[in-house]
N, CA, C and O atoms as CSV, one atom per row, in Angstrom:
chain,resi,resn,atom,element,x,y,z
A,1,MET,N,N,11.183,8.020,-26.352
A,1,MET,CA,C,11.497,9.948,-25.605
A,1,MET,C,C,11.568,9.625,-24.374
A,1,MET,O,O,12.413,10.103,-23.617
A,2,LEU,N,N,10.341,8.436,-23.887
A,2,LEU,CA,C,9.797,7.757,-22.827
A,2,LEU,C,C,11.554,7.493,-21.652
A,2,LEU,O,O,11.810,7.886,-20.514
A,3,ARG,N,N,12.222,6.827,-22.468
A,3,ARG,CA,C,13.162,6.229,-22.384
A,3,ARG,C,C,13.929,7.033,-21.757
A,3,ARG,O,O,14.291,6.695,-20.630
A,4,VAL,N,N,14.464,8.532,-22.409
A,4,VAL,CA,C,15.917,9.033,-21.973
A,4,VAL,C,C,15.155,9.425,-21.128
A,4,VAL,O,O,15.699,9.132,-20.063
A,5,HIS,N,N,13.836,10.113,-20.843
A,5,HIS,CA,C,13.363,10.883,-19.317
A,5,HIS,C,C,13.650,9.611,-18.346
A,5,HIS,O,O,13.813,10.181,-17.267
A,6,ALA,N,N,13.743,8.784,-18.199
A,6,ALA,CA,C,13.974,7.708,-17.150
A,6,ALA,C,C,15.343,7.619,-16.728
A,6,ALA,O,O,15.701,7.499,-15.556
A,7,ASN,N,N,16.281,7.697,-17.983
A,7,ASN,CA,C,17.947,8.072,-18.177
A,7,ASN,C,C,17.881,8.601,-16.958
A,7,ASN,O,O,18.276,8.244,-15.848
A,8,GLU,N,N,17.112,9.826,-17.515
A,8,GLU,CA,C,18.126,11.192,-16.325
A,8,GLU,C,C,17.090,11.054,-14.927
A,8,GLU,O,O,17.277,11.965,-14.122
A,9,PHE,N,N,16.426,10.422,-14.678
A,9,PHE,CA,C,15.368,10.884,-13.219
A,9,PHE,C,C,16.772,9.689,-12.329
A,9,PHE,O,O,17.087,9.730,-11.140
A,10,ARG,N,N,17.218,8.960,-13.171
A,10,ARG,CA,C,17.990,7.854,-12.165
A,10,ARG,C,C,19.360,7.937,-11.885
A,10,ARG,O,O,19.977,7.518,-10.906
A,11,SER,N,N,19.878,8.730,-13.201
A,11,SER,CA,C,21.094,9.807,-13.762
A,11,SER,C,C,21.593,10.737,-12.444
A,11,SER,O,O,22.724,10.925,-11.997
A,12,ALA,N,N,19.609,11.494,-11.788
A,12,ALA,CA,C,19.261,12.848,-10.850
A,12,ALA,C,C,19.196,11.636,-10.221
A,12,ALA,O,O,19.305,11.412,-11.427
A,13,GLY,N,N,19.108,10.228,-9.355
A,13,GLY,CA,C,19.025,9.583,-7.925
A,13,GLY,C,C,17.776,9.919,-7.729
A,13,GLY,O,O,17.220,10.314,-6.704
A,14,LEU,N,N,17.276,9.689,-9.036
A,14,LEU,CA,C,15.487,9.776,-8.484
A,14,LEU,C,C,14.879,9.043,-8.701
A,14,LEU,O,O,13.961,9.122,-9.518
A,15,THR,N,N,15.259,7.795,-7.861
A,15,THR,CA,C,15.063,5.573,-8.207
A,15,THR,C,C,14.549,5.843,-6.512
A,15,THR,O,O,14.776,6.652,-5.613
A,16,VAL,N,N,13.479,4.247,-6.808
A,16,VAL,CA,C,12.639,4.655,-5.236
A,16,VAL,C,C,13.528,3.949,-4.101
A,16,VAL,O,O,13.417,3.893,-2.876
A,17,GLN,N,N,14.653,3.326,-5.213
A,17,GLN,CA,C,15.788,2.422,-3.677
A,17,GLN,C,C,15.938,3.985,-3.184
A,17,GLN,O,O,15.312,4.172,-2.141
A,18,ASN,N,N,16.733,5.354,-3.765
A,18,ASN,CA,C,17.105,6.106,-2.831
A,18,ASN,C,C,16.358,7.536,-2.594
A,18,ASN,O,O,16.884,8.587,-2.226
A,19,LEU,N,N,14.951,7.284,-2.915
A,19,LEU,CA,C,14.104,7.921,-1.715
A,19,LEU,C,C,13.638,7.471,-0.858
A,19,LEU,O,O,12.928,8.183,-0.148
A,20,PHE,N,N,13.859,5.854,-0.487
A,20,PHE,CA,C,13.418,5.933,0.782
A,20,PHE,C,C,14.383,4.630,0.420
A,20,PHE,O,O,13.857,3.715,-0.213
A,21,SER,N,N,15.697,4.525,0.781
A,21,SER,CA,C,16.882,3.705,0.948
A,21,SER,C,C,16.777,3.406,3.029
A,21,SER,O,O,17.005,2.350,3.618
A,22,SER,N,N,16.338,4.838,3.677
A,22,SER,CA,C,16.491,4.422,5.094
A,22,SER,C,C,15.065,3.686,5.435
A,22,SER,O,O,14.945,3.225,6.570
A,23,TRP,N,N,13.930,3.545,4.470
A,23,TRP,CA,C,12.614,2.347,4.858
A,23,TRP,C,C,13.155,1.158,4.509
A,23,TRP,O,O,12.992,0.090,5.098
A,24,LEU,N,N,13.885,1.387,3.416
A,24,LEU,CA,C,13.801,0.186,2.791
A,24,LEU,C,C,14.645,-1.049,3.274
A,24,LEU,O,O,14.415,-2.231,3.017
A,25,GLY,N,N,15.949,-0.388,4.231
A,25,GLY,CA,C,17.246,-1.099,4.783
A,25,GLY,C,C,17.462,-1.678,3.965
A,25,GLY,O,O,16.702,-1.838,3.009
A,26,SER,N,N,19.162,-2.432,4.166
A,26,SER,CA,C,19.275,-3.352,3.376
A,26,SER,C,C,19.434,-4.484,2.374
A,26,SER,O,O,19.342,-5.523,3.027
A,27,GLU,N,N,19.577,-4.689,1.435
A,27,GLU,CA,C,18.991,-5.790,0.575
A,27,GLU,C,C,20.099,-7.066,0.830
A,27,GLU,O,O,20.075,-8.030,0.066
A,28,ASP,N,N,20.707,-7.025,1.539
A,28,ASP,CA,C,21.410,-7.909,1.927
A,28,ASP,C,C,21.006,-9.111,3.271
A,28,ASP,O,O,20.992,-10.316,3.524
A,29,VAL,N,N,20.634,-7.406,4.001
A,29,VAL,CA,C,20.642,-8.510,5.779
A,29,VAL,C,C,18.861,-9.100,5.506
A,29,VAL,O,O,18.524,-10.099,6.141
A,30,GLY,N,N,17.811,-8.422,4.550
A,30,GLY,CA,C,16.549,-9.493,4.071
A,30,GLY,C,C,16.071,-9.232,3.503
A,30,GLY,O,O,15.226,-8.358,3.699
A,31,PHE,N,N,16.287,-9.852,2.300
A,31,PHE,CA,C,16.621,-9.829,1.068
A,31,PHE,C,C,14.871,-10.256,0.844
A,31,PHE,O,O,14.463,-9.933,-0.271
A,32,ILE,N,N,14.362,-10.582,1.287
A,32,ILE,CA,C,12.816,-11.006,0.806
A,32,ILE,C,C,11.731,-9.878,1.198
A,32,ILE,O,O,10.700,-9.694,0.552
A,33,GLN,N,N,12.165,-9.029,2.534
A,33,GLN,CA,C,11.440,-7.767,3.500
A,33,GLN,C,C,12.155,-6.966,2.118
A,33,GLN,O,O,11.292,-6.753,1.267
A,34,TYR,N,N,13.551,-6.475,1.709
A,34,TYR,CA,C,13.778,-5.216,1.445
A,34,TYR,C,C,12.346,-4.920,-0.131
A,34,TYR,O,O,11.579,-4.023,-0.479
A,35,HIS,N,N,12.917,-7.009,-0.828
A,35,HIS,CA,C,12.081,-6.668,-2.416
A,35,HIS,C,C,10.367,-6.591,-1.872
A,35,HIS,O,O,9.486,-6.345,-2.697
A,36,VAL,N,N,10.159,-6.746,-0.935
A,36,VAL,CA,C,8.518,-6.602,-0.548
A,36,VAL,C,C,8.562,-4.658,-0.675
A,36,VAL,O,O,8.084,-3.949,-1.561
A,37,ARG,N,N,9.324,-4.261,0.573
A,37,ARG,CA,C,8.799,-3.333,0.768
A,37,ARG,C,C,8.824,-2.176,-0.569
A,37,ARG,O,O,8.044,-1.245,-0.769
A,38,ARG,N,N,10.335,-2.733,-1.598
A,38,ARG,CA,C,10.297,-1.722,-2.442
A,38,ARG,C,C,9.649,-2.620,-3.396
A,38,ARG,O,O,10.431,-3.238,-4.118
A,39,THR,N,N,8.281,-2.856,-3.583
A,39,THR,CA,C,7.248,-3.949,-4.584
A,39,THR,C,C,6.512,-2.289,-3.803
A,39,THR,O,O,6.349,-1.245,-4.434
A,40,SER,N,N,6.202,-2.495,-2.402
A,40,SER,CA,C,5.542,-1.636,-2.404
A,40,SER,C,C,4.798,-0.671,-2.179
A,40,SER,O,O,3.589,-0.554,-1.976
A,41,ILE,N,N,6.132,0.406,-2.268
A,41,ILE,CA,C,6.534,1.686,-2.393
A,41,ILE,C,C,6.642,1.972,-3.739
A,41,ILE,O,O,6.583,3.197,-3.853
A,42,THR,N,N,6.782,1.390,-4.913
A,42,THR,CA,C,6.983,1.235,-6.207
A,42,THR,C,C,5.188,1.276,-6.462
A,42,THR,O,O,4.660,2.388,-6.493
A,43,LEU,N,N,4.606,0.440,-6.578
A,43,LEU,CA,C,3.012,-0.088,-6.925
A,43,LEU,C,C,2.381,1.749,-6.494
A,43,LEU,O,O,1.722,2.513,-7.198
A,44,LEU,N,N,3.230,2.047,-4.300
A,44,LEU,CA,C,2.178,3.101,-4.074
A,44,LEU,C,C,2.724,4.667,-4.769
A,44,LEU,O,O,1.974,5.640,-4.698
A,45,VAL,N,N,4.153,4.775,-5.458
A,45,VAL,CA,C,4.402,5.769,-5.953
A,45,VAL,C,C,3.856,5.877,-7.269
A,45,VAL,O,O,3.492,6.980,-7.675
A,46,HIS,N,N,3.710,4.339,-8.341
A,46,HIS,CA,C,3.494,4.911,-9.328
A,46,HIS,C,C,2.110,4.886,-9.798
A,46,HIS,O,O,1.711,4.953,-10.960
A,47,SER,N,N,1.358,4.765,-8.582
A,47,SER,CA,C,-0.275,4.294,-8.460
A,47,SER,C,C,-0.869,5.951,-8.012
A,47,SER,O,O,-2.054,6.240,-7.841
A,48,ALA,N,N,0.264,6.854,-7.892
A,48,ALA,CA,C,-0.252,8.490,-7.198
A,48,ALA,C,C,0.215,9.067,-8.260
A,48,ALA,O,O,0.241,10.266,-7.983
A,49,LEU,N,N,0.959,8.767,-10.303
A,49,LEU,CA,C,0.997,9.705,-10.341
A,49,LEU,C,C,-0.111,9.995,-11.093
A,49,LEU,O,O,-0.544,11.139,-10.959
A,50,PRO,N,N,-0.801,9.118,-12.001
A,50,PRO,CA,C,-2.232,10.509,-12.204
A,50,PRO,C,C,-2.729,10.671,-11.863
A,50,PRO,O,O,-3.793,10.718,-12.479
A,51,LEU,N,N,-2.752,11.089,-10.004
A,51,LEU,CA,C,-3.239,12.334,-8.884
A,51,LEU,C,C,-2.813,12.979,-9.303
A,51,LEU,O,O,-3.441,13.722,-10.057
A,52,GLY,N,N,-1.284,13.152,-9.075
A,52,GLY,CA,C,-0.470,14.167,-9.316
A,52,GLY,C,C,-0.577,14.822,-10.860
A,52,GLY,O,O,-0.247,16.006,-10.925
A,53,TYR,N,N,-0.862,14.390,-11.700
A,53,TYR,CA,C,-1.067,14.760,-13.388
A,53,TYR,C,C,-2.185,15.782,-12.610
A,53,TYR,O,O,-1.932,16.933,-12.256
A,54,TYR,N,N,-3.428,15.108,-12.440
A,54,TYR,CA,C,-4.247,15.814,-12.585
A,54,TYR,C,C,-4.414,17.132,-11.768
A,54,TYR,O,O,-5.201,18.009,-12.123
A,55,LEU,N,N,-3.536,17.237,-10.519
A,55,LEU,CA,C,-4.002,17.910,-9.416
A,55,LEU,C,C,-2.727,19.314,-9.711
A,55,LEU,O,O,-2.873,20.497,-9.405
A,56,GLY,N,N,-1.304,18.545,-10.512
A,56,GLY,CA,C,-0.591,19.671,-11.522
A,56,GLY,C,C,-1.134,20.312,-12.608
A,56,GLY,O,O,-0.644,21.328,-13.100
A,57,MET,N,N,-2.086,19.784,-12.987
A,57,MET,CA,C,-3.192,20.417,-14.514
A,57,MET,C,C,-3.801,22.187,-13.753
A,57,MET,O,O,-3.860,23.351,-14.150
A,58,CYS,N,N,-4.184,21.326,-12.343
A,58,CYS,CA,C,-5.727,22.581,-11.849
A,58,CYS,C,C,-5.212,23.310,-11.474
A,58,CYS,O,O,-5.661,24.456,-11.499
A,59,ILE,N,N,-4.156,23.054,-11.002
A,59,ILE,CA,C,-2.799,24.328,-10.883
A,59,ILE,C,C,-1.790,24.862,-11.728
A,59,ILE,O,O,-0.982,25.749,-11.453
A,60,ALA,N,N,-1.968,24.019,-13.133
A,60,ALA,CA,C,-0.817,24.711,-13.982
A,60,ALA,C,C,-2.193,25.156,-15.037
A,60,ALA,O,O,-1.704,25.675,-16.041
A,61,ALA,N,N,-3.621,25.125,-15.130
A,61,ALA,CA,C,-4.764,25.439,-16.238
A,61,ALA,C,C,-5.539,25.281,-15.488
A,61,ALA,O,O,-6.235,24.268,-15.427
A,62,PRO,N,N,-5.626,26.484,-14.548
A,62,PRO,CA,C,-7.014,27.108,-13.362
A,62,PRO,C,C,-8.097,27.467,-14.573
A,62,PRO,O,O,-9.247,27.066,-14.396
A,63,GLU,N,N,-7.805,28.177,-15.758
A,63,GLU,CA,C,-9.113,27.789,-16.667
A,63,GLU,C,C,-9.654,28.045,-17.383
A,63,GLU,O,O,-10.172,28.955,-18.030
A,64,LYS,N,N,-9.374,26.133,-17.112
A,64,LYS,CA,C,-9.993,24.675,-17.147
A,64,LYS,C,C,-11.047,24.573,-16.425
A,64,LYS,O,O,-11.975,24.558,-17.234
A,65,ASN,N,N,-11.475,24.492,-15.349
A,65,ASN,CA,C,-11.967,24.836,-13.942
A,65,ASN,C,C,-12.037,23.445,-13.761
A,65,ASN,O,O,-13.140,22.917,-13.617
A,66,LEU,N,N,-10.566,22.501,-13.743
A,66,LEU,CA,C,-10.278,20.929,-13.798
A,66,LEU,C,C,-11.355,20.850,-11.945
A,66,LEU,O,O,-12.299,20.141,-11.598
A,67,GLY,N,N,-10.612,21.891,-11.256
A,67,GLY,CA,C,-11.253,21.833,-9.825
A,67,GLY,C,C,-12.201,21.226,-9.546
A,67,GLY,O,O,-12.212,20.457,-8.585
A,68,SER,N,N,-13.694,21.520,-10.678
A,68,SER,CA,C,-14.764,22.247,-10.340
A,68,SER,C,C,-16.025,20.676,-10.571
A,68,SER,O,O,-16.682,20.523,-11.601
A,69,ILE,N,N,-16.078,19.749,-9.410
A,69,ILE,CA,C,-17.125,18.934,-10.365
A,69,ILE,C,C,-18.118,19.389,-11.124
A,69,ILE,O,O,-18.076,19.325,-12.353
A,70,HIS,N,N,-19.070,19.875,-10.484
A,70,HIS,CA,C,-20.010,20.181,-11.240
A,70,HIS,C,C,-20.667,19.943,-12.684
A,70,HIS,O,O,-21.723,19.536,-13.169
A,71,GLN,N,N,-18.761,20.698,-13.294
A,71,GLN,CA,C,-18.467,20.031,-14.891
A,71,GLN,C,C,-18.392,19.282,-15.055
A,71,GLN,O,O,-18.187,18.921,-16.214
């Protein structure tokens, strides 16, 4: 099921390469620099996913009081 969603994101153009193409530059001109940048931005994006999920749940389910640290 996860594979279906990944294919949908790719077909919609939501990839690290497409979203950050201006910052990544050309793979043909600077192969190593391109892949170091692509790997770094992919790591940052994937690291931010749990925080994004948590913040989304704070908004989607306010009755759970997920934003309150005291509970």
